[in-house]
Residue, then its C-alpha position, 0 to 999 in steps of 0.5 A: m416511529i423510527p428514530a431519525t439517527p441511529p443509536r449511539t451504540a450502533i455508531r460506536l460499533f460501526s466506528v470500531l469495525i471500520t478502524a479494525l478494518f483499516l488497521s488489519a490492512c496495514d501489515g507494514k509491507n508494501s505490495f511489491s514485497n511479494y514480487s520476484n527480483y525479476d518482476l521488481s526490476q521490470e516494474y522499476q524499468k517502467c518507472q524510468r520511462g517517465g510521463l507518469s500520472p500521480a497514481g503512477a508516481q506513487r506506484c514508482n515510489n513504492v517500487e523504489a522503496e522496495c528496491k532500496r529495502r532489498k539493496e540494504e538486506s541483500s545487496y540487490r540492485c533493481 
């Protein structure tokens, strides 16, 4: 007879693995930190056009955050 629910140890192991997966995905940088200055400025210009979806608005928030970080570090302006 197979039990209806998995054993507690399997659930705990699964929870630990999922937590480790999420934490390893967080490196403290956004996805635009690897962009060249030119590519970042192109993305910034796209954001200035408006008419963005919610996901597009979040993307633009990340672009602006990277522009701000670069401005503070090296006086770069998007």
